[in-house]
N, C-alpha and C positions, 0 to 999 in steps of 0.2 A: 457540622453537626446540626441537625434540625432541632428547632425549638419544640418543646413538648406542647401538646394541646392544652389550652388553658383549663378546660373542663377537667381533664385528668389531674392537673396540678391541684385544683381546688378540692377534688375528691380525696386525694392523698393527704392534703392538709387537714381535712376534717377527720380522716381516719387516724392521723397522728394525734390530734386533739382528743378524740374519743379514747384512744389507748392510754394516753397520759392521764386523763381524768379517771379512767378505770383503775389505774394504779393508786389513786387517792380515794377509791371507793365510791366514785360518782358514776352512776349508770348513764347510758345514752339518753334515757327518758328524763332523768333529772337534770342533765347537762344543759339542754337547749330551752330557751324561753319560748320560742315559737317552734314550728315544725322543724325537725332535723333536716339539714341541707342534703342535697343530692348532687350528683355530678352535673346535673342540668342547671344548677343555680348560676345566675349571672354574676353574683357578687362573691368575692372571696371573704367577706366579713360576715360575722354571725353574732347574734346575741346569746350569751351563755349565762348560766347561773352557777357561780363558784363561791365557795366559802372563802373568806379573806385569807385564812392560813394556807389554802391550797394554791392560790394564784402564783406565788413565788416558786413553789415546788414544781408546778406544771411548766412555767415559763423557763425555768433553769434547764429543763430537760428537752424543751422543744427546739426544733431546728426551723420550723416553718411559721411559728407565731411571731409576728413582727411587733405587735402592740396590744396592750390591754387597756381599755378605757372604761372607767366606772361611769355608768349612766344613772343619774339621779331622777330624771324625768324626761319625757318627750312631749312635744306639742307644738303647734303652730302659733300658739299664744300662751301667755302666762297662766290664764285660767284653765286652758286645756292641759297644760303641763302639771298643774296642781291636781287635777282630777286623776291623771295617770299615776301620780306619786301616791295617792291615797288608796289605790286599788289593792 
């Protein structure tokens, strides 16, 4: 059995995520922090915007979501991370 193309797997993963978010009333436009992913994305990870109460519901039903990490800030230095957090 041949392995599936990685781009196809990523695309299906994002479709599953979007469908499960829609069940919680979250639109595709509301879901992603940045541009929505496409089949051409190199990374299987994505930054999303979820309400705390929806995280468990979505993950319980998902087959392809492997981890959810809460990001409080990003930056190459403490001062850069503090600026990101205050946006």
